[in-house]
C-alpha positions in Angstrom: -136.8 -89.6 -124.6 -135.2 -88.6 -121.5 -137.5 -86.8 -119.6 -139.0 -89.6 -117.8 -135.5 -89.8 -116.2 -135.6 -86.6 -114.2 -136.0 -88.1 -110.7 -133.4 -90.7 -111.7 -135.9 -93.4 -112.0 -136.1 -96.0 -115.1 -138.3 -98.7 -114.2 -138.1 -100.5 -117.6 -134.3 -100.6 -116.6 -135.1 -102.1 -113.4 -137.1 -104.7 -114.8 -134.8 -105.5 -117.2 -132.2 -106.0 -114.6 -134.4 -108.2 -112.2 -135.1 -110.6 -114.8 -131.4 -111.0 -115.6 -131.2 -111.7 -112.2 -133.8 -114.2 -112.2 -131.9 -116.0 -114.9 -128.9 -115.7 -113.0 -130.8 -117.4 -110.2 -131.9 -120.0 -112.0 -128.6 -120.6 -113.5 -127.2 -121.4 -110.2 -129.9 -123.8 -109.0 -129.5 -125.5 -112.5 -125.7 -125.8 -111.8 -126.2 -127.3 -108.4 -128.7 -130.0 -109.8 -126.1 -130.6 -112.5 -123.1 -131.1 -109.8 -125.7 -133.2 -107.7 -126.4 -135.5 -110.6 -122.5 -136.0 -111.6 -123.3 -134.0 -114.9 -120.7 -131.2 -115.2 -117.8 -133.0 -116.9 -120.0 -134.6 -119.5 -119.1 -131.8 -122.0 -115.5 -131.8 -122.3 -115.2 -128.9 -124.8 -115.9 -125.2 -124.7 -117.3 -123.6 -127.3 -119.0 -120.4 -126.7 -121.0 -120.3 -130.1 -121.3 -123.4 -131.7 -121.7 -125.1 -128.6 -125.2 -123.8 -128.0 -126.5 -126.5 -130.3 -126.3 -130.1 -128.8 -125.7 -133.1 -131.0 -127.9 -133.5 -133.9 -127.1 -137.0 -135.4 -126.0 -140.1 -134.0 -122.6 -139.8 -134.8 -122.3 -136.5 -133.3 -123.6 -138.2 -130.0 -121.2 -140.8 -130.5 -118.4 -138.4 -131.1 -119.3 -136.6 -127.7 -119.7 -139.9 -126.0 -115.9 -140.9 -127.2 -114.8 -137.6 -125.7 -116.2 -138.3 -122.4 -115.2 -141.7 -122.2 -111.3 -140.3 -122.1 -111.9 -138.3 -119.0 -111.4 -139.8 -115.7 -114.7 -139.5 -114.4 -115.6 -142.1 -116.9 -112.5 -144.4 -116.5 -112.8 -144.4 -112.7 -116.6 -144.1 -112.0 -118.8 -144.3 -115.1 -117.3 -147.2 -117.1 -119.6 -148.9 -118.8 -122.1 -146.3 -118.8 -124.8 -146.6 -122.3 -125.2 -143.8 -124.7 -128.6 -143.2 -123.1 -127.2 -142.8 -119.5 -124.3 -140.3 -121.1 -127.3 -138.4 -122.4 -129.1 -137.9 -119.3 -126.0 -136.0 -117.9 -125.0 -134.5 -121.0 -128.5 -132.5 -121.1 -128.2 -131.2 -117.6 -124.5 -129.6 -118.6 -125.9 -128.5 -121.7 -129.0 -126.6 -120.3 -126.7 -125.2 -117.4 -124.3 -123.9 -120.4 -127.5 -122.6 -122.4 -128.6 -120.7 -119.4 -125.5 -118.9 -119.5 -125.6 -117.8 -123.1 -129.3 -117.0 -122.2 -127.9 -114.7 -119.6 -125.7 -112.9 -122.1 -128.3 -112.4 -124.8 -130.9 -111.2 -122.3 -128.8 -108.6 -120.3 -126.5 -107.6 -123.6 -129.4 -106.8 -126.2 -131.4 -104.9 -123.9 -128.6 -103.1 -122.8 -127.6 -101.9 -126.2 -131.1 -100.8 -126.8 -131.3 -98.7 -123.8 -128.0 -97.3 -124.5 -128.6 -95.9 -127.8 -132.2 -94.9 -127.2 -130.7 -92.8 -123.9 -133.1 -94.4 -121.7 -130.3 -95.7 -119.7 -129.5 -93.4 -116.5 -125.8 -92.0 -116.9 -125.0 -92.9 -113.3 -125.9 -96.8 -114.3 -123.7 -97.1 -117.5 -120.6 -97.8 -116.2 -122.2 -100.0 -113.8 -124.1 -102.1 -116.6 -120.6 -102.3 -118.3 -118.9 -104.1 -115.1 -122.3 -106.2 -115.1 -121.5 -107.3 -118.7 -117.7 -107.9 -118.1 -118.9 -109.8 -115.0 -120.9 -112.2 -117.0 -118.1 -113.0 -119.6 -115.7 -113.5 -116.8 -118.0 -116.2 -115.3 -118.1 -117.9 -118.5 -114.4 -118.3 -118.5 -114.3 -119.4 -114.6 -116.8 -121.9 -115.2 -114.7 -123.6 -118.0 -111.7 -123.1 -115.9 -113.6 -124.8 -113.4 -114.5 -127.6 -115.7 -111.0 -128.3 -116.6 -109.7 -129.3 -113.3 -112.1 -132.4 -113.6 -110.7 -133.3 -117.0 -107.3 -134.2 -116.2 -106.1 -135.8 -113.0 -109.9 -135.8 -111.0 -113.1 -137.4 -111.2 -114.9 -134.3 -110.0 -114.1 -130.6 -110.2 -111.5 -129.0 -107.7 -113.7 -127.6 -104.7 -112.0 -124.2 -104.7 -112.6 -123.5 -108.4 -116.4 -124.6 -107.6 -116.4 -122.1 -104.9 -114.8 -119.5 -107.1 -117.3 -120.2 -109.6 -120.6 -119.6 -107.5 -119.2 -117.0 -105.8 -118.3 -115.2 -109.1 -122.2 -116.0 -109.9 -123.7 -114.7 -106.5 -121.4 -111.3 -106.9 -123.0 -110.9 -110.6 -126.4 -112.0 -108.9 -126.1 -109.3 -106.3 -124.9 -106.4 -108.4 -128.0 -106.9 -110.9 -130.3 -106.8 -107.8 -128.5 -103.7 -106.4 -128.3 -102.1 -109.5 -132.0 -102.9 -110.4 -133.1 -101.4 -106.8 -131.1 -98.3 -107.9 -132.9 -98.1 -111.5 -136.1 -98.6 -109.6 -136.0 -96.0 -106.9 -134.0 -93.4 -108.5 -131.3 -91.3 -106.7 -131.3 -91.2 -102.9 -133.1 -88.0 -101.2 -130.5 -85.0 -100.5 -130.2 -84.5 -96.8 -132.1 -87.4 -95.6 -131.0 -88.8 -92.1 -128.9 -92.2 -92.9 -128.5 -94.9 -89.9 -125.0 -95.5 -90.3 -125.2 -98.2 -87.5 -128.0 -100.2 -89.3 -126.0 -99.8 -92.5 -123.0 -101.2 -90.9 -125.2 -104.1 -89.9 -126.7 -104.8 -92.9 -123.6 -104.7 -94.8 -122.0 -107.3 -92.4 -125.2 -109.6 -92.5 -124.6 -109.6 -96.3 -121.1 -110.3 -96.3 -121.9 -113.1 -93.9 -124.2 -114.8 -95.8 -122.1 -114.7 -99.2 -119.2 -116.2 -97.3 -121.5 -119.1 -95.8 -122.7 -119.5 -99.7 -118.9 -120.2 -100.6 -118.7 -122.6 -97.6 -121.3 -124.2 -98.9 -119.8 -124.5 -102.2 -116.7 -126.2 -100.5 -119.2 -128.7 -98.7 -120.5 -129.2 -101.9 -117.2 -129.9 -103.7 -115.8 -132.0 -101.1 -119.1 -134.1 -101.1 -118.7 -133.4 -97.2 -122.6 -133.5 -96.7 -122.2 -137.5 -97.1 -120.3 -137.9 -93.9 -120.9 -136.7 -90.2 -124.9 -137.0 -91.1 -125.8 -136.5 -87.3 -126.8 -133.1 -86.0 -125.8 -131.2 -83.7 -122.9 -133.4 -83.0 -120.6 -134.5 -85.9 -120.0 -138.5 -85.7 -121.0 -138.1 -81.8 -118.5 -135.2 -81.0 -118.8 -131.4 -81.1 -115.5 -131.2 -82.8 -114.6 -133.4 -85.4 -111.8 -135.5 -84.6 -110.7 -135.5 -88.4 -110.8 -131.8 -88.8 -107.1 -131.3 -89.7 -105.3 -131.7 -92.7 -102.2 -132.5 -93.9 -101.6 -128.7 -94.5 -103.7 -125.3 -93.7 -104.7 -125.0 -97.3 -105.8 -129.1 -97.3 -107.6 -128.4 -94.2 -109.7 -125.6 -95.2 -110.7 -126.2 -98.5 -110.6 -130.1 -99.1 -111.2 -131.8 -95.3 -114.8 -132.9 -95.4 -114.9 -132.5 -91.8 -113.3 -129.3 -91.7 -115.5 -127.6 -94.4 -118.6 -129.1 -92.8 -117.7 -127.9 -89.1 -116.8 -124.4 -90.6 -120.3 -124.2 -92.7 -121.9 -125.5 -89.5 -120.4 -122.5 -87.1 -121.0 -119.7 -89.4 -124.7 -120.7 -89.8 -124.9 -120.6 -86.2 -123.4 -117.2 -86.0 -125.3 -115.7 -88.9 -128.5 -117.0 -87.2 -127.7 -115.4 -83.9 -126.7 -112.0 -85.4 -130.1 -112.0 -87.4 -131.8 -113.0 -84.4 -130.3 -110.0 -82.3 -130.4 -107.4 -85.1 -134.2 -108.5 -85.8 -135.0 -107.9 -81.9 -133.3 -104.5 -81.8 -134.9 -103.6 -85.3 -138.4 -104.1 -83.9 -137.9 -102.3 -80.7 -136.2 -99.2 -82.9 -139.5 -97.2 -83.7 -137.8 -94.6 -85.4 -136.7 -97.3 -88.3 -139.3 -97.7 -91.0 -141.6 -100.2 -91.0 -140.0 -101.3 -94.0 -136.8 -101.6 -92.6 -138.1 -103.5 -89.5 -139.7 -105.8 -92.0 -136.6 -106.4 -94.0 -134.4 -107.4 -90.6 -137.5 -109.8 -89.6 -137.5 -111.2 -92.8 -133.7 -112.2 -93.6 -134.1 -114.0 -89.5 -137.0 -116.4 -91.0 -135.2 -116.7 -94.3 -132.0 -117.8 -92.2 -134.2 -120.0 -89.8 -135.6 -121.7 -92.7 -132.3 -122.1 -94.7 -130.7 -123.7 -91.6 -133.6 -126.0 -91.1 -133.7 -127.3 -94.6 -129.6 -127.5 -94.3 -130.3 -129.9 -91.2 -132.7 -131.8 -93.1 -130.6 -132.3 -96.2 -127.7 -133.4 -94.1 -129.5 -135.9 -92.2 -131.5 -137.6 -95.0 -128.2 -138.5 -96.7 -128.6 -135.3 -99.3 -131.3 -136.2 -101.6 -131.5 -134.4 -104.7 -134.5 -132.5 -104.0 -133.6 -131.3 -101.0 -129.8 -130.2 -101.7 -131.5 -128.4 -104.9 -133.9 -126.5 -102.5 -131.1 -125.8 -100.0 -128.9 -124.2 -102.8 -132.1 -122.2 -104.4 -132.7 -121.5 -100.3 -129.3 -119.7 -100.1 -129.6 -117.3 -102.8 -133.2 -116.4 -101.5 -131.6 -115.5 -98.2 -128.9 -113.8 -100.3 -131.5 -111.8 -102.0 -132.9 -110.6 -98.7 -129.6 -109.5 -97.6 -128.9 -107.5 -100.7 -132.5 -105.7 -100.3 -131.8 -105.1 -96.7 -128.1 -103.8 -97.2 -129.3 -101.7 -99.8 -132.3 -100.2 -98.2 -130.1 -99.3 -94.9 -127.7 -97.1 -97.1 -130.6 -95.2 -98.3 -131.3 -91.8 -96.4 
């Protein structure tokens, strides 16, 4: 059963990991739509097993609606909402949670099958265990985030939203990276590594990941609804209302600050990606694949920045905002593949 693993490759395992990563990608996109439609607080209880079923009777719907009516969001924003309107936001949040459960099943069941049939390379077992633990932790963090909006707020806390998204993206990156390891097998012994390019690839990946976290803070503070001009912010390069009452309030809760920081890091990432792409094209000793990945990342960053500017200047319409969040994961995916490839001999 293990003879096909002699070269370290396990293509069925790789396909399973890539499929799970795609589901995480879908979960991030649906999660973004859930936030944008104001649906994230519609389900006020966390029931990991029984919550998989939606309300199945009129009485059950009324009970779910009654629980939502006790939240600050309903009392201060959605008072007078009809049951039909509640069902609309309920289905968004329910779909988001259902995807989370589906990720657990799609990962957990094949993992056990591959493990007990000895079709999982030994070097990947511990990684898969960590991936499974990250998935479980993501569920707990998601509920921790939702709880912040059920007590004294009408939305979830921005820093908890950033934590929730950040953990999801770590899981996504780890799934893609491990899938690449399974697909390609063990690295060649004695090959020549380009350590400078490896450092550059890792740096770009870290920068893109941090930019995603800043994007979550922008979303959590609804900062895309202010300062909708570009390249200036309300006619100024540096917004006059940048500072909050404290450093934490500035970095995590000031609308002007989080949007300004998001813009500045975007410029830095674009500049770095452009410089490295030019250098990679000129470095003929690099493989064509690696040069192509640097150019692809630059194109993806440019497209994502353009989409972000369009989203901002049009007042954050749902379709563009969801596309912008999906684009962030696409850029992150290219960054993961690039960082992985630069580490290969």
